[in-house]
Every structure is written in C-alpha cells, then in structure tokens.
N, C-alpha and C positions, 0 to 999 in steps of 0.2 A: 812264644810267650808274649804276653801283653806287658805293657809298661808297669802296671801294678804288680804283676807276678815277679818281674825283674826286681822291682823295688823291695818287695818282701824277701826275695832270695838274697839280695845284697845286704839287707839288715842282718840276716842270719850269718852270712859269710863274715861280716864285720865283727859280730859277737864272737865267732869261733876264732878269728885271727888273734885275739887277745891272748890265747892260750897256746899259740904255735910259736916255737922258737925259730930264729933265723937258721936256715939250712936244714930244718927238719924235713924228713920224708913223710908224705901224707897219703893215706888211702881214704878216698871219699866214696862212701857207699851212698848211692843215689846221686851220682855226679852229673846227671843230665848231659849237657854239652861241654862240660869242663870249664865253665865260666869262673869257678873259684880258682882253678889253677892259673887261668889267664890273669886274674887279678893279683895272684901271689907270685907271678913270674919274677925271678930275681930275689925273692925272699925265701922260698923253700928250695930244697935241693932237687926233689923230684916228686911227681904225683902219679898215683894210680887211681883210676876211677872205674866204677862199675855201675851200670844202670840198665834196667830191663827195657827202657824205651829206645836204646841205641840199636841200630840195625847192623852195624859193622864195627870192627875195632878201629879206633882212631889212634894213630901214633904220631907224636911230635918229638922233638929233641928234648922236651922238658917233661912231658907226661904221656901216659898211655890210658886210653879209655876202652873198657871191655863191655860188650853187650851181654846182658844176662844178670844173674843174681849172685850176691855174695853168699858164701865163699866160692861156689862152684865155678864161676866165671873168672876168678882171679888167679894169677900165677901162684903156684903152691909154695915156691921157695922164697917168698918175700916176707920181710918184716919191716915195719915202719915205726917212726917216732910217734905218729899220731894217726888216729882214725876219726873221721867226721861222719856223723849221721845227722844231717840237718833236715828236719821235717821229714824223717823217714820212719822212725820207730812206730808211729801211729798207723803205718801201713803194714806192719809185720804182724801176722796172725799170732795170737796169744800163745798157742802151742809151740811156736818156733822161737820165741824170745829167749828162753834159757840157752838154747843151742847157739843163737846169735851171740850171746855174751861169751860163750866158750870159744867160738870162732874168732871173735874180735881179740880175745886174749892171745890166741895162737899167732895172730898177725902182728901183734905189738912187740916191740923191743922192750927189755926191762925198763921199768919206770915210764913206759909209753903212756900217752894221754888218749883218752876216749872222750870226744866232744860231741854232745848230743843236744839238739833242740827239738822240743815237742810243743805243739800248741795246747793251750788250755781248752777244756771241753766246749766252752761257749763259742770258740772260733768257728766250729763247723756251721753254726747258724749264720754267722756273718759271711763266711765264704759261700754258702749256698745262695744268699741274696746277691753277693757280688757276681757269682756265676750266672744267675738269672739275668742280671743287668749287663752281662757280657763284658764286665770290667776285668775279669780274670779268666784264665783257662789253665788246664794242665794240673789242677790240684788233686786229681784222683780222689775226689770226695767219696766215691763209691767204695773205696778201700778203707775208709775210716770206720772204726767200730766203737767209738767212745773211749778211746785210750785215756787213761788217767795218768797225768804227769807224776803223781806220787808213786806209781808202780816202777818208775825208772830206777829208783834206789834199790828196790828189791831185786830187780832183774840183774843189775850190775853190782852185786854185793860181794862181800868177802866170801870165799877166799880168793876170788879172781881180781877184784878191784876195790879200791877205796875212793870214797867221794872226796874230791878236793874243793869243789865249788858248785854252788847252785844259786840261781837268781831268776827273777822274772824280768822280762823286758817287753817293750812295745805295750806299755800301759797294762801289763799283767796278762796280755793275750798269748805270750810265748814264754817258754821256760828253757833255761840253759842249765845243763849238767856237765861237769867235767870230772872224770874219773881217772885214776892212775892205776896202771897194772901193778899188782902185788907180785 
C-alpha cells in the first residue's frame, strides 16, 4: 500500500473505533493485513479478519486472519461484539447484499454492532485520477459498480438491524453507518 492508501484506511479505522467498546471482539470483513487489529491491540479482546487478498492464514496471539470471503472462510462457531466493513460494501455484488446482512446478523452477539463505511459515488472519479497518478493502489476500482450509500439502510434494515448512527466524513466523500443487531 502507498502512503495515501494507508492514510485513507487509517481515517476509516479511526471513525469505526468510536463505536467499539473496550474488550469487544471484532470481525473485520476486508481486513487486508490486519492493520486495524494492530492499532487496536490492548483495546479489543480479540480479532477475526477475512480478506480475499490473503494467500494464507495468519495467526497471532491477538487475532486470526483468514484468506477468502465472508462467511465461507470464517470459523463457523464464532460470535462477536462488532463487525466492521470498512470500504467493503461497494465491492459486494447487489445480488449478494441481502445474504451478507443475514450472515452478519448470524455472527453478531445480541446487541452487536455492525460498522460500515462506504464512499460517496463521486469518489470513484477522484480515486481513478489518483490511481493514474500512481498516488494510490489496491482500491479495486474495477469492482465498484456505482454503489449508492443510501442503499445501506435498506440492506441492513429491520427485522435484522436498527440504525444507530450515520454521518458523512472526509468532506462528505465517505459515509459511516452503525447498526445494532435486533
């Protein structure tokens, strides 16, 4: 990852942490190399990450990262206090999104939090320019399909979840949603 990629990633991680309680267990969908867990070491109790770019399982005394896709690559007998999807939902095909919501519900403990960040539609144009200038890499823009942030509330709606919080950040270029398992 380039410096700008890390910066953008760190901003999303900082936004998500506001909704994580001390000693929570966290499942990070799209965990990449586990940088979020490294930053939260000593704050959360354990981490489980899954990412299709990983080539092998990574195990530490604090977190485990699994190569592949959620939920297939995750341990089946786990439930966590929180799930993060930071800049991930815009990569999930429309026809898989309702199942994703159900799968997240299954992995959350009662009253568990689902923390999601998604870019605003105009971000793809900005990222495309930054990619051409080689200031970023690894954004998988080819997987973006024009996701609309307002669809997030529909996907993660009742009876599975209730919306606790939503806001725009980074000058409105990103959107944060926090849901609670019903």
